[in-house]
Each structure stands twice: as C-alpha cells, then as structure tokens.
VOGUPA-374035 format. One line per 2 residues: number of its first residue (from 1); their letters; for each residue x, y, z of N, C-alpha, C. Coordinates in steps of 0.1 Angstrom, whole numbers, always signed. Each point is the difference from the previous one (the first is absolute). Layout:
N
NUM	A	X:Y:Z:X:Y:Z:X:Y:Z | ... .
***
This chain:
129
1	MA	+1566:+2570:+3082:-14:-5:+2:+0:-14:-10 | -7:-7:+7:+1:-16:-4:-11:+0:-11 .
3	GF	+2:-7:-8:-9:-3:-10:+3:+5:-11 | +6:+14:+1:+1:+8:-14:+15:+2:-4 .
5	AS	+2:-6:-13:+12:+3:-6:+4:+13:-6 | +11:+6:-4:+4:+8:-2:-6:+6:-13 .
7	HD	-3:-11:-13:-8:+2:-10:-13:+2:+4 | -6:-6:+6:-14:+6:+3:-3:+12:+1 .
9	TQ	+11:+5:+13:-5:+15:+1:+8:+8:-14 | +7:-1:-3:+5:+6:-15:-12:+2:-8 .
11	RL	-9:-11:-2:-10:-3:-10:-9:+7:+4 | -6:+2:+13:-10:+4:+5:+4:+20:+1 .
13	TR	+11:+2:+0:+4:+14:+2:-2:+7:-15 | +5:-9:-13:+2:+5:-12:-12:+1:-10 .
15	AS	-9:-10:+6:-15:-1:-7:-8:+10:+6 | -7:+7:-10:-7:+11:+0:-13:-7:+9 .
17	LE	-9:-8:-7:-11:-9:+5:+0:-11:+0 | +2:-12:+6:-1:-13:-4:-10:-7:+11 .
19	LV	-12:-5:-9:-10:-5:+10:+2:-15:+0 | +5:-7:-6:+7:-10:+3:+8:-9:-3 .
21	TS	+9:-6:+6:+17:-5:+1:-1:-11:-13 | +12:+0:-3:-1:-9:-10:-1:-16:+5 .
23	RA	+3:-3:+10:-8:-13:+7:-11:-2:-1 | -9:+9:+5:-12:+0:+0:-10:+1:-14 .
25	RR	+10:+9:-6:-7:-2:-20:+2:-11:-3 | +11:-7:+1:+4:-16:-6:-10:-8:+10 .
27	RN	-5:-1:+12:-9:-8:+10:-13:+3:-9 | -6:+13:-4:-14:-1:-6:+3:+0:-14 .
29	LV	+9:-1:-6:+1:-4:-14:-6:-16:+0 | +8:-6:+12:-1:-14:-2:-14:-4:+4 .
31	AV	-6:+8:+13:-14:-6:+1:-7:+5:-12 | +1:+9:-8:-11:+6:-11:+3:-12:-11 .
33	AM	+13:-6:-2:+4:-11:-11:-6:-11:+6 | -1:-4:+13:-5:-12:+7:-13:+1:-4 .
35	AM	-8:+9:+3:-15:+4:+1:-1:-4:-16 | +2:+8:-8:+0:-2:-16:-2:-16:-3 .
37	AL	+14:-8:+2:-1:-14:-3:-8:-6:+6 | -6:+2:+13:-11:-6:+6:-12:+3:-7 .
39	AV	+0:+12:-4:-17:+3:-9:-1:-6:-10 | +13:-1:-10:+0:-9:-13:-2:-14:+2 .
41	TA	+8:-5:+9:+0:-14:+7:-15:-5:+0 | -10:+11:+7:-14:-4:+4:-6:+1:-13 .
43	AI	+2:+11:-9:-9:+2:-11:+1:-12:-9 | +14:-6:-1:+3:-10:-9:-8:-15:+5 .
45	AI	+1:+0:+16:-7:-13:+7:-15:+2:-5 | -5:+11:+2:-15:+2:-2:-3:-2:-13 .
47	RQ	+7:+4:-11:-4:-5:-11:+3:-15:-4 | +5:-6:+3:+3:-16:-1:-6:-6:+9 .
49	AD	-5:+4:+13:-5:-7:+9:-15:-8:-5 | +2:-12:+5:-14:-8:+2:-6:+2:-13 .
51	PI	+5:-7:-14:-8:-3:-10:-14:-10:+2 | +0:-10:+10:-9:-2:+2:-13:+7:+7 .
53	GR	+2:+8:+6:-9:+12:+5:-7:+6:-9 | +8:+6:-10:-6:+6:-13:-6:-9:-9 .
55	TD	-1:-12:+1:-6:-10:-8:-13:+0:+7 | +3:-2:+14:-16:+1:+10:-10:+9:-4 .
57	LR	+9:+14:-3:-9:+13:+0:-5:+0:-11 | +7:-7:-11:-4:+3:-12:-11:-11:-2 .
59	EH	+0:-11:+5:-12:-11:+0:-11:+7:+11 | +4:+8:+10:-12:+8:+7:-7:+9:-11 .
61	IR	+8:+8:-7:-6:+11:-7:-9:-8:-11 | +4:-13:-6:-8:-9:-13:-12:-2:+7 .
63	QL	-1:-5:+15:-14:-4:+4:-8:+12:+4 | +6:+12:+6:-7:+13:+1:-5:+4:-14 .
65	QG	+7:+0:-11:-6:+1:-12:-11:-10:-4 | +0:-13:+3:-12:-8:-5:-11:+4:+9 .
67	EF	+1:+4:+12:-9:+0:+9:-10:+17:-3 | +12:+5:-8:-10:+13:-5:-5:+0:-11 .
69	ER	+3:-7:-6:-7:-4:-18:-12:-7:+7 | +3:-10:+7:-14:-7:+5:-12:+9:+7 .
71	AR	+8:+10:+6:-14:+9:+8:-2:+9:-11 | +7:+3:-12:-3:+9:-8:-12:-6:-8 .
73	LE	+5:-14:-3:-12:-9:-8:-14:-2:+8 | +3:-1:+14:-11:+3:+8:-11:+12:+0 .
75	LS	+7:+9:-1:-2:+15:+2:-9:+0:-15 | +3:-4:-12:-4:+3:-11:-13:-11:+1 .
77	VE	-4:-9:+3:-11:-9:+2:-7:+2:+6 | +1:+9:+16:-8:+4:+5:-6:+14:-4 .
79	RA	+9:+7:-5:-10:+12:-10:-7:-4:-8 | +2:-9:-10:-9:-9:-11:-11:-4:+10 .
81	TR	+1:-6:+8:-11:-5:+9:-13:+11:+3 | +9:+7:+7:-6:+14:+6:-6:+9:-13 .
83	AD	+5:-1:-10:-7:+9:-10:-12:-8:-6 | +1:-14:+0:-11:-10:-4:-11:+4:+10 .
85	LE	-1:+0:+12:-6:+2:+14:-7:+9:-4 | +5:+14:+0:-5:+10:-4:-9:+2:-11 .
87	RQ	+4:-8:-14:-10:+1:-11:-11:-11:+4 | +1:-10:+9:-13:-6:+3:-10:+6:+13 .
89	IL	+8:+9:+7:-7:+8:+9:-10:+13:-10 | +7:+2:-9:-8:+12:-9:-11:-9:-4 .
91	EL	+0:-10:-7:-9:-7:-8:-13:-6:+10 | +6:-3:+11:-12:-4:+9:-8:+10:+7 .
93	NR	+10:+12:+1:-11:+13:+4:-8:+2:-11 | +6:+2:-12:-12:+1:-13:-12:-9:+0 .
95	RI	+4:-10:+1:-10:-12:+5:-12:+1:+11 | +6:+5:+10:-9:+2:+13:-6:+15:-3 .
97	AE	+4:+9:-8:-7:+10:-1:-13:-3:-13 | +4:-6:-7:-10:-7:-10:-13:-8:+6 .
99	LN	+6:-9:+8:-10:-8:+8:-9:+7:+10 | +7:+11:+7:-11:+13:+8:-8:+6:-10 .
101	QQ	+3:+3:-13:-11:+8:-8:-10:-12:-3 | +2:-10:-3:-9:-9:-3:-8:-3:+12 .
103	LE	+4:-4:+12:-6:+1:+9:-9:+12:+6 | +3:+11:-2:-9:+12:+2:-10:+1:-11 .
105	FL	+4:-6:-11:-13:+0:-11:-11:-10:+5 | +6:-10:+4:-7:-13:+7:-12:+5:+5 .
107	NS	+7:+5:+11:-6:+6:+12:-9:+7:-2 | +2:+11:-8:-11:+13:-7:-11:-8:-6 .
109	RA	+3:-10:-7:-8:-8:-8:-14:-8:+11 | +7:-4:+11:-7:-7:+9:-8:+8:+8 .
111	DR	+5:+12:+2:-9:+12:+10:-9:+4:-12 | +3:+1:-12:-15:+6:-8:-10:-10:+1 .
113	KS	+2:-15:-2:-6:-12:+0:-9:-2:+12 | +8:+2:+12:-7:-1:+11:-8:+13:+1 .
115	TL	-1:+11:-1:-7:+12:-1:-15:-5:-9 | +3:-6:-8:-13:-4:-12:-7:-6:+5 .
117	RQ	+3:-14:+7:-6:-8:+5:-9:+5:+8 | +6:+4:+10:-10:+8:+15:-12:+5:-6 .
119	PP	-11:-9:+7:-14:+9:+0:+0:+12:+5 | -8:+9:-5:+0:+14:+3:-6:+3:+17 .
121	RP	+5:+4:+6:-3:+3:+15:-12:+9:+0 | -11:-5:+10:-15:+7:+0:+9:+16:+7 .
123	PA	-8:+10:-4:+0:+12:+6:+2:+0:+14 | +6:+8:+9:-3:+2:+12:-11:+3:+5 .
125	GP	-7:-4:+8:-14:+5:+3:-2:-3:+16 | -11:+3:+6:-4:-1:+15:+3:-13:+3 .
127	RQ	+3:-7:+10:+2:-11:+4:-12:-3:+7 | -4:-13:+0:-9:-8:+7:+4:-11:+8 .
129	G	-4:+2:+12:+4:-9:+6:-3:-7:+12 .
***
C-alpha cells in the first residue's frame, strides 16, 4: 500500500481509540495558538488604538453634558414661568368672579330703580276705538 508506512499501521493497531493523529494534533495546537496570539494582539491594539478618537469622544461627552445642563436650566425656568402663570390665572379668575358679583348687584339695583320710575299702568278695560 502506497502512503502507509509500517509504523502507521502498527500505531493504529495498538491504539484502542485514536481520534486525532499526532500530526493533526500538532496542527490543531498551532492553529489554536495562532488564534490566541491574534486575539491578544487585537486586544492590545484596541486598547492602545487612536488616542485622538478617545479625545474626540471625551470632547463630545463634554458637549453633551453642557447641552444637558442648559436643557435642565431651561426646564427649571419653564417650570417657574408656568407656576407663575398659573398663579396669575387664579388671581384673574378671582377678579372676574368679583367683578361678576358687582355687575349682578348693579344690574339688580338698576332693575329696581327702573320699576320704581315707571308710572302705574291703567287697568285693562274695554277698548274704544
């Protein structure tokens, strides 16, 4: 048989169960080692990569924080303005109610005076005509 050496057949006959040959095991071990080395290299590169990018990110975060603080200040001003407007509305509603009462009083006095000034009506009788 071509390709088989005597030591290969002897090794296969004496092994109870061999899933991977030593050559394949070596190849797998080398592949795993290379993958781990690549992962470690990538992790190191990511940690040390682009300090300018991190600076830009930090600057962007500072800008967002500034915008957030301005928005929070605007919100507090808006809430204070709203509370003040609600107080003004309550005061104006009280004033409207007060003026309505005065108007009703004046209207009732005017109605009483107009009934006092009218001459009495003659009793209804037969019409001549």
